[in-house]
C-alpha positions, 0 to 999 in steps of 0.5 A: 769838339769844335777846337778838335776840328779847328786844330785839324783844320788848321793843320790840313791848311798848314800842310796844303800850304807847305805842299803848295809852296813847295811844288807849286809850278814845278812840272813834276805835279803835271804828272803827279799828284803831291800828298802829305809830307812823311819824311826827310832825307839826302845830304843834310836831311834837305829833301822833303819827302811827299807821297803821291801818285800818278794821275794816268795810272794812279801809281803810288810814288814818292816826291822828293822836293828841295825848297830854295827858301832853305839857302836864302841866307846864301849868297849866289855863287853859294847858291848855285854851287848847292843847287848843282851839287843836289842836281848832280846827285839826282842825275847820277841816282837816275842814271843808275839802276840796281835793286839796292839803289833807290829807283827814280820814276820821274827825273829831276825838274827845276822850277823857281822855288824847288827842286823835284824828282819821283822815286818809288814809294818810300817810308822813311830815312834811316836817320829819320827811323834812328830819331832825327826828325829834322825837316819833318812836320811838326806833327810826326806819324805814329807810325814814325814815331813807334817804328822800331828796327828788328834785328833781321831788318837791320841784318838784311838792311847792312846786307843790302847796302853792303851789296849796294856798294859791292855793285858800285865799287865792282860794276860802276867803278865809283865810289859813293863819298858819302854813306850816311844814314840820311843817305839810305832810304827805307822804300815801302816794303822796308828795303834799304836803298842808297841815294845821295850820289852828290860827291860821288867819284868815278874812277879814272881809268874804269878799265883797269883793275886797280881804279884810280879815284880823284879826290878834292880837298876839303873846303871848310869855306863852303856851305855844309850842303856842299860838303859831306858828312864828316862824321861818317866820312873816312880820315883819309879824306881829310888828312891824305886827300885821297879816296878809294873803295876802302873809304866807302867801307870806313863809312859802312862801319860808322853806319854800323855803329850809329845803327846799334847805338841810336843814330850816334856816330862813333866820333863827333867832328868839330867842323870849325877845326876839322884837321884837329878833330880828324888828327884826334880820331885818327889816334883814337882809330889806331887804339880802338879796342873791343871795349868801345864797341860794346853796344854792337853785336858780338858776331859782327863786332870784330868786322865793324873793328876791321871796318873802322882800321886806319889803314884802308888796305886792312878794311873788308871790301863790300864783297867780303862784307855780304859773305860774313856770318852775321848775315848768315841768318835765316831771316836775312838769307830768306828775304834775300832769297826773295829779292833773287826770286825772279832768277829762280826756276820753278822747282827752285821756287817750289822747293822754297815755298814748301819750306817757308811756312816754318821760317815765317814763325820765326819772322816779325809780322812787319817784315812778313807783310812789308818784304815777304807778302807782295813777293808771294802775291806776285807769284799769283801771275804763275799758275803753276807756283799757285799751289805752293805760293797760296798756303803761305798766303793764308799762313800770313793771312791768320796772322793779319787783323781783319783790316789788314787782310782786307786792304793787303791780301784780299785783293790779291785772292780775287783773281785766285778764286776764280782760278779752276786748274790746277785743282789743288787751289780749290783743295786749299781753299776749301781746307782754309775756309773757315779763315776766309769765311771769318776775315772776308766781308760779307759781300765778297763772300757771297761774291767770290768765296761761296760761289767757289764752295758751289763750283766745288760741289758741282766739279767733275772730281769726286775727290773734290767733291767728297772733299768739299762735303767733308769740309762744309760742316766745319764752316757751316756755322759761318754761313748765313742762313739764305745762302745756305738755304737757297744755294748750299742745300740744293747742291748737296741734294743735286749731288747726293741725287745725281752722282753714281759714287756711293762715296758721294752720296754718303757724304752728302747724307753724312754732310746734311745730317751735320749740318741739321743743327743750322737749319730751321725745324720746318725747312727741315720737315718741309724740305729735308725729310721729304728728300730722303723719299726721293733717294733711289739706292737702297745700299746699307751705307745709304740707308743708315745715312737716311736713319742718321738724318731721321734720328738726329732731326728726332732727337734734336731739342731745337728740331724735333718731329711732330707726331703728325709727320711721324705717323704720316711720312717717317714711320711709313718710309722707315718701317719698310726701309727697315726689312731690306735685305741687304742690312745685317743684324746691327743695322736692322737693330738700329732701325727697330730701336729708332721706330720703337723710340718714334712710336713710344714718343707717338703714343705718349704724346697722343694719349696725353692729348686724348686725356686732356681733351678727355678732362676738358670734355668732362669740365665742360660736361660739369660746367654745362650742368652747373649753368643748367642749374643756375638757369633753372634757379634764376628762373625760378627766383623769377617765377618766385617774383612773379608769384609774390606780386600775383599773390600780393594782389590776390591776397588784397582783393580776395583774401588769400588762397589756400596752401593746398592749391599752391603745393598742387601748382608747384608739384605741377610747374616743376616738370614744366619749363619757361615758355617764351612769353614767361621768358619775356615777362621776367626780362621786362620785370628784371628791366623794370626792377633796374630802372627803379633802382636807378632812379634818385632816392626819395626823402622819406617825409616825417609824418606825426601818428595821429591816434586813431579815433575809435569809430564805428565804421561800415566795412562795405564802404572800406572794401569799395574804397580799397578796391577803387585805389587798387583800380586806380593802381593798375589804370596809371601804371606806365609802360617802362622802356625795355633795356638792353640787359639788367644787373643783379637785384638790389640787395634789399630784396623785395623789401625796397617795394615798400619801404617808402612811407605812405601818406595816411593823410592823403590815401586812406588804404595802405593794406587793403584791410583797415584804413587804420592799418599801414607800413611805417618806416619808423618803429624797429631796426632791420639788421642785415644777415645774410644767411636768413630766409628771405622773409622771416617773422617774430613771434614777438607781438607787435613788430616783424623784422625782415632782412635786408641781404638776399637769401642763399637761394638767390645768389644766382641773380647777380650773374643772371642774363636774359638773352631775349632782352638784349639787344632789343631796340624799341623804335617809336613809343607804344601807348601805355599798357596796363595789362601786366598789373591787371593780370598781377592782382587776378582776375577780378577787375572792380569797376570805378567811377571817374570821380575816384580816378580824378581823385588819385594824384599822378604817380602816387603809386609810383612813390610808395614802390621808390627805394629808400636811401640807406646810409652804409651799414645800417639795416634797410627800413623797417616794415612794422605793424601799426598798433590798434587802439587795444594794443594788438597788431593791426596787420601781423605777419602770421596768416598773411599770404604775402609773407607765407614762403610757400608762395615762392616756391613755384612760378606760375607756368602761363602768362595770365593775358595773352594781349600782354605776351602779344604786346611784348612779341611786337616790342621785341620783333618791332 
């Protein structure tokens, strides 16, 4: 990238230096800005040609510069001769004015370093086009390298040179003396112009019919720039020292030969021995046959042979050459007509422009753009000719690229867009609207093209409105959506509502129906459909147009009409219209068909919606019933847990209750729902269980079993000790902090509460019945069976197994949540409430002495209920029975109310202590 930038910089610097050194100090630079070096021309291609612009008017020009450094090798008198020759040629060209001669914009200016003058814009010399790139920059433009002459350009170019010579010979009475490819210049539009009058000879008797032209003898000692090019010079110049108008015609023949022979002249001349060369050339010309001219087109071959004749009088004159059939080509005649267009009247012009489209298809694009387009756009100043010229300009625009259109055509169309008269201009633009919207930049579309469409919709002419409405759908896809929504659609609606013409109103509806697909659904529903109800007329054509818009919107995949719109607005509008008296049978059937289709879709959509709602309601009901059953199950499970703890206390203290009483309570509580206090109590117990679960597991202590000593013991003292232990448990129970929510009950069920081994050495009470009886962790493994009941006992003596997984009836515990417990924030630490455990073990409260209380260690009872540490894949801790001395189980499952399934059947209906409920309410409400 850097190398490319450096190369570009060096090129620009070099070009700037060349221009600066060539033109620096020349008076031409006061009025003109000199640009890039583009070509070379003149005798010996000595003149460098630059692009330029006039500072005051920004008019484009070509600047011809002769750098005096080219002649530094010559002596002073030779330099003076060269400068005088160059000056003479430019001065003569400046005096002459003709379409076939190069037009001088600024006369010759001389400075110390250069000569310079300005002409019309130039592309190159004919010698450059034919491949002679002498005196050109090292980097030649791609346009110059790739430039190839078309047949029509060659024919018309030679015709132009012939016309220029005819002007010089007939009107000016002058012989050019040096007609060569170097002195034929192609201007920017491709026209061939004559320059290089350095060796022109004027007639000595211009008033006489036979002019005489003096001729100088050839001086081989002069510099080459002071002599004409001998390869294109007639033999009589050298051999007989004479010249006449026929001498220029010989030069024209050699130019024609060079054009069709890649720039090579027919004869090569040895400038060192020119007389001998011309003598040999004269002999060859006398025996010149058609075989030597095979590169020349057959239709002009004989004429070229005449031009190269040795005898000057046999050669055709310039006027005769312009009339040869070779120049009767359609393209050449068309180009010639354009050059004389300013001489024609409007009628002749109109006839010519009408037939021009047929010719344009046969001409090369470059010729059309360079030669024809400028002539056409120049006629835009004549409003009467615009309707005839505009179709041809738009036809050329179709063949141009977008860049060419923007650069060459759009600037000329700008003023025409605003013309309102004659009305045909608007019609032509509307017919070519797709072309304009495709190639015109968005800003110009918004500023020039669309305003013209809006004027057409608002035009007083009904014909213009109808045409505009018919054409709009053809290019609607090219209009940007904001312009269509905010500018085009409102004007179409106004044309429909305000016009008195039925045709305009119907065309407005048809136009709207065709462009619906380019509109947004909600814009159609909110803007177009309500507009249909505002149309006042009830003619059948208008009604069918309204029906068509409704039907298009209704059936279109992208649009569609909602059932609310159908029921509320569309059908109430269509049904009254369907019974208008103006409608015939077919029109009425069309209305009824659309209405039935709308009703059918309305029915199906709404029925589907209602069916879905019904299914959702049924599903919701089933979900509500399921949730209610789950909640009842959860409540029952919670109450069963309460019942377990109550029964544990009652059994330990009173020895259990009868099964009949439990059945009575169960039947009684089935009909009663949980009270607020019971729910609060259930939440607290679940929080307590979660708290116990989250504690760190305690490692079980290994105890060596001590053989029981058989001795006589007083049962009364044992009972009193058991009662004291239970009382100490209730007194030392701490109140756990409330939790906002709780998770599922541990999978080990209630067995976790009794899994920790009991230190028999420190406590003499384990089950409340016998000091030697208790639960121990070692003994029997407990397998996990998810299908087993919550508690199960085996009839095998001496061992009892308990399932670790939750029972099927307790599966809802995992999803159970207690709303009352959620969000309760404990603001302060309350004193420990003992009432829960007091109620847990029944109403009996044996009195315990302070000495017995002091013997209990703190939190000793909590250690009994700590969850065990269970390894993955193993069963929970085994709750076994300790064997007595006789071998019978000291505490079996059967007959024990704690393991009676009936104890889990029914939760208590009311709280056993009102003080606990009041405390819980205080916790809840602060």
